[in-house]
C-alpha positions as CSV (number, residue, x, y, z in Angstrom):
1,M,9.2,17.3,17.7
2,A,6.0,15.6,16.8
3,K,4.6,12.6,18.7
4,A,5.4,9.2,17.5
5,L,2.6,8.0,14.9
6,T,2.0,5.7,12.2
7,F,1.2,6.7,8.5
8,I,-1.1,4.6,6.4
9,A,0.0,5.8,3.0
10,A,-1.8,4.0,0.3
11,L,-4.1,1.7,2.4
12,A,-7.8,1.5,2.1
13,F,-9.8,2.5,5.2
14,A,-7.2,1.1,7.7
15,V,-7.1,2.7,11.2
16,S,-4.1,4.7,12.0
17,S,-3.0,6.8,14.9
18,F,0.1,8.8,15.8
19,A,-0.2,7.5,19.3
20,A,2.3,8.7,21.9
21,D,3.0,5.1,23.0
22,A,3.7,3.8,19.5
23,P,7.1,2.0,19.2
24,K,8.3,4.3,16.5
25,R,9.9,7.8,16.8
26,W,10.4,10.8,14.5
27,F,13.6,11.5,12.9
28,K,14.4,14.7,10.9
29,G,16.5,14.4,7.8
30,N,17.6,15.9,4.5
31,T,18.0,13.6,1.5
32,H,19.6,16.0,-1.1
33,T,22.8,18.0,-0.2
34,H,26.1,18.8,-1.9
35,T,29.6,19.5,-0.8
36,L,32.8,20.8,-2.6
37,K,33.3,17.1,-3.7
38,S,30.9,18.1,-6.6
39,D,29.3,21.5,-6.9
40,G,28.8,22.6,-3.2
41,D,31.0,25.2,-1.5
42,S,32.0,23.5,1.6
43,A,33.8,20.4,2.9
44,P,31.8,17.3,3.7
45,E,32.6,17.5,7.3
46,D,31.5,21.0,7.5
47,V,28.2,20.2,5.8
48,A,27.4,17.2,8.1
49,A,28.3,19.4,11.2
50,W,25.8,22.1,10.1
51,Y,23.0,19.6,9.9
52,R,23.9,17.9,13.1
53,D,24.1,21.2,14.9
54,H,20.7,22.5,13.6
55,G,18.5,19.5,15.0
56,Y,18.7,17.0,12.1
57,D,19.0,13.4,13.0
58,F,20.2,12.1,9.6
59,L,21.7,13.4,6.3
60,V,22.2,12.0,2.9
61,I,25.1,13.7,1.1
62,T,24.2,13.3,-2.7
63,D,27.2,14.7,-4.7
64,H,26.9,14.3,-8.3
65,D,28.0,10.8,-9.6
66,Q,30.1,9.9,-6.6
67,I,29.6,8.7,-3.1
68,T,31.2,11.2,-0.6
69,S,32.4,9.5,2.6
70,V,32.4,11.4,5.9
71,D,33.8,10.4,9.2
72,P,30.6,9.9,11.2
73,G,32.3,10.6,14.5
74,F,29.4,12.5,16.2
75,P,26.7,10.0,17.2
76,P,23.7,9.9,17.4
77,F,23.7,11.8,14.1
78,L,23.4,9.4,11.1
79,L,25.0,9.7,7.7
80,I,23.4,7.6,5.0
81,P,25.5,7.1,1.8
82,G,24.1,8.7,-1.4
83,E,24.7,10.0,-4.8
84,E,22.8,12.2,-7.3
85,V,22.9,10.3,-10.6
86,T,23.3,13.0,-13.0
87,D,22.1,12.1,-16.5
88,R,20.7,14.3,-19.4
89,L,19.4,14.5,-22.9
90,P,19.8,17.7,-24.9
91,K,18.5,20.6,-22.9
92,K,16.9,18.1,-20.4
93,P,18.8,17.4,-17.1
94,L,17.6,14.1,-15.7
95,H,18.6,13.6,-12.0
96,V,17.9,10.6,-9.8
97,N,19.0,10.6,-6.2
98,A,20.3,7.3,-4.7
99,I,19.7,6.9,-1.0
100,G,21.6,4.3,0.9
101,L,23.3,2.7,-2.0
102,K,26.2,0.3,-1.6
103,T,28.0,0.9,-4.9
104,L,28.5,3.8,-7.1
105,V,25.9,4.2,-10.0
106,T,27.1,5.4,-13.4
107,P,24.5,7.4,-15.4
108,Q,22.9,4.9,-17.8
109,G,21.8,7.2,-20.6
110,G,18.8,6.4,-22.9
111,T,16.8,7.7,-25.8
112,S,14.0,9.6,-24.0
113,P,13.4,11.1,-20.5
114,A,11.4,8.1,-19.4
115,D,13.9,5.6,-20.7
116,V,16.8,7.4,-19.1
117,L,15.1,7.8,-15.8
118,Q,13.9,4.2,-15.7
119,R,17.5,2.9,-16.5
120,D,18.9,5.1,-13.7
121,V,16.1,4.0,-11.2
122,D,16.8,0.3,-12.1
123,A,20.6,1.0,-11.6
124,V,20.0,2.6,-8.2
125,R,17.9,-0.4,-7.1
126,A,20.6,-2.9,-8.3
127,A,23.1,-0.9,-6.2
128,G,21.0,-1.4,-3.1
129,G,19.7,2.2,-3.0
130,I,16.3,3.9,-2.9
131,P,15.7,6.1,-5.9
132,T,14.1,9.7,-5.9
133,I,13.0,11.6,-8.9
134,N,14.5,14.9,-8.6
135,H,13.0,18.4,-9.6
136,P,11.2,17.6,-12.8
137,N,10.8,21.3,-13.7
138,F,14.5,21.9,-13.6
139,V,15.1,23.4,-17.2
140,W,11.5,22.1,-17.6
141,A,12.9,18.6,-18.3
142,F,9.7,16.4,-18.0
143,G,6.3,16.2,-16.6
144,A,3.6,13.8,-15.2
145,D,3.3,11.8,-18.4
146,V,6.9,10.6,-17.8
147,L,6.4,10.1,-14.1
148,K,3.4,7.8,-14.7
149,R,5.5,5.5,-16.8
150,L,8.2,4.9,-14.2
151,E,8.3,1.7,-12.3
152,N,10.0,0.7,-9.0
153,V,10.3,4.3,-7.8
154,K,8.1,5.8,-5.1
155,L,9.8,9.1,-4.0
156,L,9.3,12.4,-5.8
157,E,10.7,15.8,-4.9
158,I,7.7,18.2,-4.8
159,A,9.4,20.9,-2.7
160,S,13.0,22.1,-2.9
161,G,15.1,24.9,-1.3
162,H,17.1,25.3,-4.6
163,P,16.0,28.6,-6.0
164,L,16.2,27.7,-9.7
165,V,14.3,24.4,-10.1
166,N,10.9,25.9,-10.8
167,M,8.9,23.8,-8.3
168,A,5.9,26.1,-8.5
169,G,5.6,25.8,-12.3
170,G,4.7,28.7,-14.5
171,G,4.2,29.7,-18.1
172,G,1.8,26.9,-18.8
173,F,3.9,24.3,-17.0
174,P,2.2,22.7,-13.8
175,S,3.9,22.8,-10.4
176,V,5.5,19.6,-9.3
177,E,2.7,19.2,-6.6
178,A,0.2,19.2,-9.4
179,M,2.2,16.6,-11.3
180,W,2.1,14.5,-8.1
181,D,-1.7,14.8,-8.1
182,E,-1.8,13.7,-11.6
183,V,0.3,10.6,-10.9
184,L,-1.9,9.8,-7.8
185,T,-5.0,10.2,-9.9
186,S,-3.8,7.6,-12.4
187,G,-3.7,5.1,-9.6
188,K,0.2,5.1,-9.2
189,T,1.5,5.7,-5.7
190,M,4.3,8.2,-5.2
191,Y,5.4,9.8,-2.0
192,A,6.2,13.5,-1.5
193,V,9.7,14.5,-0.5
194,A,10.9,18.0,0.5
195,V,14.7,18.8,0.3
196,D,17.2,21.5,0.5
197,D,19.3,20.6,-2.6
198,M,21.9,22.6,-0.6
199,H,25.0,23.9,-2.4
200,H,25.9,27.0,-0.5
201,L,26.8,26.8,3.2
202,K,28.9,29.9,3.1
203,W,26.1,32.5,2.7
204,K,27.8,34.3,-0.2
205,I,26.7,34.0,-3.9
206,P,29.6,32.4,-5.7
207,K,30.9,34.1,-8.9
208,G,28.6,33.1,-11.8
209,E,25.7,32.2,-9.6
210,I,22.5,34.2,-9.3
211,A,21.1,32.9,-6.0
212,L,22.0,30.8,-3.0
213,A,20.9,27.2,-2.5
214,Q,21.1,27.3,1.4
215,P,20.4,24.6,4.0
216,G,17.4,24.3,6.3
217,K,14.8,24.8,3.5
218,G,13.0,21.5,3.3
219,W,13.2,18.1,4.9
220,V,11.5,14.9,5.7
221,M,10.1,13.7,9.1
222,V,10.6,10.0,9.0
223,H,8.7,7.7,11.4
224,A,11.0,4.7,12.2
225,E,11.8,2.2,14.8
226,S,15.4,3.5,15.4
227,L,17.9,5.9,14.0
228,T,19.6,3.3,11.8
229,A,20.1,3.4,8.1
230,D,17.9,0.2,7.7
231,A,15.1,1.6,9.6
232,I,15.2,5.0,7.9
233,L,15.4,3.5,4.4
234,R,12.5,1.1,5.2
235,A,10.3,4.0,6.3
236,L,11.1,6.1,3.3
237,D,10.4,3.3,0.8
238,S,7.0,2.5,2.5
239,G,5.9,6.2,2.7
240,D,6.1,6.3,6.5
241,F,7.1,9.9,6.7
242,Y,5.8,13.4,5.8
243,A,7.6,16.3,4.0
244,S,7.9,19.8,5.4
245,T,9.4,23.2,4.9
246,G,8.6,24.3,8.5
247,V,5.2,23.1,9.6
248,E,5.2,20.2,12.2
249,I,2.4,17.7,12.6
250,A,1.8,16.8,16.2
251,D,-0.9,14.1,15.6
252,Y,-2.6,12.5,12.7
253,T,-5.3,9.8,12.7
254,V,-7.3,8.0,10.0
255,T,-10.3,5.8,10.6
256,K,-13.1,4.5,8.2
257,K,-15.0,7.7,8.7
258,I,-12.7,10.5,9.6
259,M,-9.3,12.0,9.2
260,T,-7.9,14.3,11.9
261,V,-4.7,16.3,11.8
262,T,-3.2,18.3,14.7
263,I,-0.5,20.8,13.9
264,R,2.2,21.7,16.5
265,Q,1.8,25.4,17.4
266,I,5.1,27.4,16.7
267,G,4.9,31.0,17.8
268,D,1.7,32.8,16.9
269,A,1.5,31.2,13.4
270,K,-2.0,30.5,12.0
271,F,-2.8,27.5,9.9
272,R,-4.8,26.4,7.0
273,T,-5.3,22.7,6.3
274,F,-6.4,21.4,2.9
275,F,-7.7,17.9,2.4
276,I,-7.0,17.0,-1.2
277,G,-8.3,14.3,-3.5
278,S,-8.2,13.0,-7.0
279,H,-7.2,15.6,-9.7
280,G,-5.9,17.7,-7.0
281,K,-9.4,18.8,-5.9
282,V,-9.6,20.5,-2.4
283,L,-12.2,18.4,-0.6
284,R,-12.2,20.6,2.4
285,E,-10.4,23.5,3.7
286,S,-10.1,24.2,7.5
287,I,-8.6,27.0,9.7
288,T,-9.2,24.9,12.9
289,N,-6.5,23.0,14.8
290,P,-7.1,20.1,14.9
291,A,-8.6,19.9,11.3
292,T,-10.8,17.1,10.4
293,Y,-12.3,15.6,7.2
294,K,-15.2,13.1,7.0
295,I,-14.4,10.4,4.4
296,R,-17.1,9.8,1.8
297,G,-15.6,6.8,0.1
298,N,-15.4,8.1,-3.5
299,E,-12.3,10.4,-3.1
300,G,-9.8,8.0,-4.8
301,Y,-7.2,9.2,-2.2
302,V,-6.9,11.8,0.4
303,R,-3.8,13.7,1.3
304,V,-3.2,16.6,3.6
305,K,-1.4,19.8,3.0
306,V,-1.0,22.3,5.9
307,T,0.2,25.9,5.4
308,D,1.1,28.5,8.0
309,S,0.9,32.3,8.0
310,N,4.6,32.4,7.4
311,G,4.6,30.6,4.2
312,K,5.7,27.1,5.5
313,T,4.0,23.9,4.5
314,A,3.7,20.3,5.4
315,W,2.4,17.5,3.2
316,T,1.2,14.0,4.4
317,Q,1.4,11.0,2.0
318,P,-1.8,9.9,0.2
319,V,-4.3,7.5,1.8
320,R,-6.1,5.5,-0.8
321,V,-9.9,5.3,-0.4
322,R,-11.8,2.5,-2.0
């Protein structure tokens, strides 16, 4: 597990360090998972047990349009209430995850993708939850032009284990990561989330399906004071986490002059680190570990993307540079 550290998402030239003696700790969690209460293949208790037994600290079950209750009887594992608010327009599925909500949210409808999503985001906030915009490229529903119009939402899925949500883009459609850069370049801050969107725990393709949406494909590493719902939710809403499909960050510091990222060595994997700024421009590419970037002051923002030789990735949140 990575050392305790402090992100400075969207701050200007503040000093940050993932120091070993920081009061916060790392917690691994998945914020998008289904059970047989909606369109998953397994009981809620079995789904929760899988994540508990595979090193996760917390889980948000997000069945469609309902809050799935599970007996939490295996501390220190944490279950946070959730829901996937499942709205749509013709040929446009529009899904918003609600994390930590206190009451069920009914899909609000609307006249356009931006209108529907904003209404659902507002309803999630009113219900005491934190909204996440899910898989924009699912059935090619909407793009960065819609994301830039949304208010009061900071979380965006840019990586998903679901095999049919087109996260990489194609055919003239940008990847969701590229959409994220367009949003950041506009001056709006959003934080990158990686998820499973798990539906299939039984490892067998159900009749009528063409691929499996399995667990363990994407997660967030949240930096919080404690393994409590309040602490996890605060960290998520403030961008105090990173997203990963397998790469672990061991240390990360930012000063006025330099950004340094240290990657935890796993097996004999090799790493490539990209420091990325406005318009998705690669500012520097490094194969050293630690990797460093000297801040010039005109980047707009800098974020870090680390890939390994086995196809795994980690993304830090953007640091605003003014």
